[in-house]
C-alpha positions in Angstrom: 153.2 54.8 109.2 153.8 58.2 106.6 154.1 55.4 103.8 150.4 53.9 104.8 148.8 57.3 104.9 150.3 57.7 101.7 149.2 54.5 100.3 145.7 55.0 101.7 145.9 58.7 99.9 146.7 57.1 96.7 143.9 54.6 97.1 141.2 57.6 97.6 142.9 59.3 95.1 142.4 56.5 92.7 139.0 55.7 93.6 137.9 59.5 93.0 139.3 59.5 89.2 137.2 56.4 88.6 134.3 58.1 89.5 134.9 61.2 87.6 136.2 59.4 84.7 132.7 57.1 84.8 130.7 60.3 84.7 129.8 61.5 80.7 128.9 65.1 80.1 127.2 66.3 77.3 126.2 69.5 75.8 122.9 70.0 74.5 122.4 73.0 72.3 118.9 74.6 71.7 117.8 77.4 69.7 115.2 79.1 71.8 114.6 81.1 74.8 115.0 79.7 77.9 111.6 80.4 78.9 109.9 78.9 75.7 108.4 75.4 76.8 110.4 73.1 74.7 113.7 74.8 76.3 111.8 74.3 79.7 111.5 70.1 78.8 114.9 69.8 78.0 115.9 71.0 81.3 113.5 68.6 82.8 114.7 66.0 80.4 118.4 67.0 81.7 117.4 66.3 85.2 115.4 63.2 84.6 118.5 61.6 83.0 120.7 62.8 85.6 118.4 61.1 88.5 117.7 58.1 86.0 121.6 57.5 85.6 122.3 58.0 88.8 124.4 61.4 87.9 126.5 59.1 85.4 125.0 61.1 82.4 124.8 64.8 83.1 123.4 66.9 80.4 123.7 70.3 80.1 120.9 72.7 78.2 122.6 75.7 76.0 119.2 77.9 75.1 119.0 80.7 73.0 121.3 79.5 70.6 123.7 80.7 72.9 126.5 77.7 72.1 124.9 76.9 68.4 123.1 78.7 65.9 119.9 77.3 64.9 120.9 76.1 61.9 124.4 74.6 63.0 123.0 72.8 65.6 122.5 69.6 63.1 126.2 69.9 62.0 127.7 70.0 65.5 126.1 66.8 66.7 126.3 65.1 63.3 130.2 66.1 63.4 130.6 65.2 67.4 131.2 68.9 68.4 127.5 68.5 70.6 126.8 65.0 71.6 122.8 66.0 71.8 121.0 68.9 70.5 117.5 70.2 69.5 116.7 71.2 65.9 113.7 72.2 64.1 112.9 69.7 61.7 112.0 71.8 58.8 114.7 73.6 58.9 116.9 71.1 56.8 114.3 70.4 54.3 116.9 71.6 51.6 119.2 68.6 52.5 116.2 66.3 52.5 112.7 66.8 51.8 111.9 64.2 54.2 113.0 66.9 57.0 110.0 69.0 55.7 107.1 66.8 55.8 105.5 68.9 58.8 106.0 72.0 57.4 103.4 71.4 54.2 100.4 74.0 55.1 97.1 72.0 55.6 98.4 68.9 55.8 98.3 68.2 59.5 96.8 71.1 61.0 95.6 69.4 64.4 97.7 67.8 67.3 95.8 64.8 66.7 96.2 64.9 62.8 100.6 65.7 63.5 101.0 63.1 66.1 99.4 60.4 63.0 102.0 62.4 60.5 104.9 62.2 62.8 104.1 58.7 63.3 104.6 57.8 59.4 107.5 60.1 59.0 109.2 58.7 62.1 110.8 55.4 60.7 111.8 57.2 57.6 113.3 59.9 59.6 115.5 57.5 61.9 116.3 55.8 58.9 117.8 58.9 57.6 119.2 60.2 60.6 121.1 57.0 61.5 122.6 57.6 57.7 124.4 60.5 59.0 125.6 59.3 62.1 122.6 59.8 64.5 120.3 58.9 66.4 116.5 60.4 67.0 115.5 60.5 70.4 112.3 62.2 70.4 110.7 65.4 68.9 107.9 67.6 70.6 105.1 69.5 68.1 105.0 73.3 68.3 101.3 74.7 68.9 99.7 75.7 65.2 101.2 78.6 63.0 99.7 81.3 61.9 100.2 84.5 60.3 101.3 87.7 62.3 100.4 91.2 60.8 101.0 95.1 60.8 97.7 95.5 58.9 94.4 93.7 58.6 94.5 91.2 55.7 91.3 89.4 53.7 93.1 87.7 51.2 97.3 86.7 49.9 96.7 90.0 47.7 97.1 91.8 51.0 101.3 90.1 51.8 102.2 90.9 48.4 105.5 92.5 48.9 105.6 92.7 52.1 108.9 91.9 54.4 107.8 88.2 55.5 110.5 86.0 58.5 111.6 83.2 56.4 113.2 80.7 59.2 112.8 78.0 56.8 112.6 76.6 53.3 108.6 76.2 53.7 108.4 79.7 54.7 110.6 80.7 52.4 108.4 78.7 49.6 105.2 80.2 51.5 107.0 83.8 50.7 107.3 83.1 47.3 104.2 81.8 46.1 102.5 84.4 47.8 105.0 87.3 46.3 106.4 88.2 49.6 109.9 89.6 50.2 111.6 86.8 52.6 113.8 87.8 55.0 116.1 84.8 56.6 115.5 85.6 60.6 116.3 83.0 62.8 114.0 82.7 66.5 117.1 84.5 68.6 117.2 87.4 65.7 113.4 88.5 65.9 112.8 90.7 68.1 115.3 93.1 66.7 114.5 92.0 63.5 110.9 93.2 63.9 112.1 96.3 66.5 114.1 97.7 63.7 111.5 97.2 60.8 113.5 94.3 58.5 110.3 91.9 58.4 106.6 93.1 59.2 104.9 89.7 58.8 105.7 86.0 59.4 103.8 83.0 60.1 105.0 80.9 63.3 103.1 79.8 66.7 101.4 82.1 69.7 105.1 80.5 71.3 107.0 82.3 69.1 105.1 85.7 69.3 105.1 85.8 72.7 108.2 84.7 73.9 109.8 87.8 71.2 107.4 90.1 71.9 106.0 90.6 68.6 103.0 92.3 70.2 105.8 95.3 70.5 105.5 95.2 66.8 102.5 93.4 65.4 99.3 93.9 66.1 97.5 90.9 64.8 97.7 87.2 64.3 95.8 85.3 62.1 94.7 82.2 63.6 95.3 79.9 60.4 96.3 76.5 62.1 98.3 75.9 58.8 100.6 73.3 60.6 102.4 71.9 63.6 106.2 71.5 62.5 108.3 69.6 65.0 111.7 70.6 67.1 113.7 66.8 67.5 116.3 66.1 69.8 119.4 64.2 67.9 122.0 62.8 69.6 125.3 61.8 68.0 125.6 57.7 67.5 129.2 57.5 68.4 128.5 59.4 71.9 125.6 57.0 72.2 126.8 54.0 71.4 129.7 55.2 74.3 127.7 54.7 76.8 127.1 52.0 79.1 123.7 49.6 78.1 121.7 50.3 81.1 122.7 54.3 80.5 121.6 53.9 77.0 118.4 52.2 78.4 117.8 55.3 80.8 118.6 57.7 78.5 115.7 56.5 75.8 113.3 56.0 78.6 113.7 59.3 79.7 113.2 60.9 76.1 110.0 58.9 75.6 108.8 60.5 78.8 110.0 63.6 77.6 108.2 63.7 74.3 105.1 62.6 76.0 105.4 65.5 78.8 106.3 68.2 75.6 103.0 66.8 73.6 100.8 67.5 76.6 102.7 70.8 77.1 102.3 72.1 74.0 99.0 71.7 73.5 98.0 72.8 76.8 100.5 76.1 76.1 98.6 76.5 72.6 95.5 78.5 74.1 97.9 80.1 76.8 99.8 82.0 73.9 96.7 83.4 72.5 95.4 84.5 75.7 98.2 86.2 76.8 98.8 87.7 72.9 95.4 89.1 73.7 96.0 90.5 76.8 99.1 92.2 75.5 97.2 94.1 72.8 97.5 91.8 69.6 94.3 91.1 68.0 93.7 87.3 67.1 91.5 87.1 64.1 89.8 84.4 62.4 91.0 84.3 58.8 88.5 85.3 56.2 86.8 82.6 54.1 89.1 83.7 51.4 92.2 84.1 52.7 91.8 80.7 54.3 91.3 79.7 50.6 93.8 81.2 49.2 96.4 79.8 51.7 95.0 76.2 51.6 95.5 76.8 47.4 99.3 77.7 48.3 99.2 74.5 50.8 98.4 72.0 48.1 100.6 73.3 45.3 103.5 72.7 48.7 102.2 69.4 49.0 102.7 68.5 45.6 106.1 69.9 45.4 107.2 67.7 48.5 105.8 64.7 47.4 107.9 65.0 43.7 111.0 66.1 45.9 110.4 63.3 49.1 109.8 60.4 46.1 109.0 57.0 47.5 109.7 57.5 51.1 107.6 60.5 51.0 104.9 58.1 49.2 105.0 56.1 52.0 105.0 58.3 54.8 101.5 60.3 53.2 100.0 57.0 52.2 100.8 55.8 56.3 99.5 59.3 57.4 96.3 59.3 55.1 95.4 55.1 56.2 95.9 56.0 59.9 93.1 58.7 59.3 90.7 56.0 58.4 90.0 54.5 61.7 89.0 57.7 63.1 86.8 58.5 60.4 84.9 55.2 60.8 84.5 55.5 64.3 82.8 58.6 64.1 80.2 57.6 61.8 
């Protein structure tokens, strides 16, 4: 009897061990606050993956750079320290210009244009990531970028010498072109940098301004709508390939749903954040014609520079992007 009891217990333990072994756990580091819409979308994505795979794939989201800093996440995924992660693509433009396509000021200034640019960039991006042992799952745009300042500005001349937050090669380049002093500050460090006067101005979206309580330190947001950078969710290719085909399919399908949801929420939040900033005492300002002309000149210089660095792949992206605008232009006539 005792022997039979032991045998049944061993079988039960074996089955339990098999079920545990069948479950895969992934860590997803992200750089932004847990309350940011990107982070909330990631949490929903993780829940949906859990449901779609019947618990076989569990993803834990680590927001606010709590697992890896923003500029470390891509390397962590590439090296396998994290199986999956969310990165701001423009952060890696110095590594390859293709990552910076959506950081060129005034190339794509609306959600529709940004989506067309993403569609043009995506095949090249997927090829680039694959060569580095990674796979693109989905990407979501930030709301449009404007200029946060302590003082009123009417032209680029008013920004000369100002301590300017640079969070990417593109924003550092803007600082150089407008004569500002670039200071490298990631999103998780922004509130403190503002409070202590380390920076006095920066370009970002209403989302970042709201999340970091920028309104407590700066009082003006110039709504230039200069560009819409994207966060991309990337996965280590070996980790993806280790999943069974059904789990892979569920993950890809759920990622597509997260992408659609993320773009929709981002567009909805664009207006929400500007209203929320106004309610907190920040002035949302329409830029003067002179400021816009100055900033568009900066954008033209940066586009020419980006095309030179991006080479044939960059030319293909811009060509596809421009061609995709033609049907829309004809439809308006």
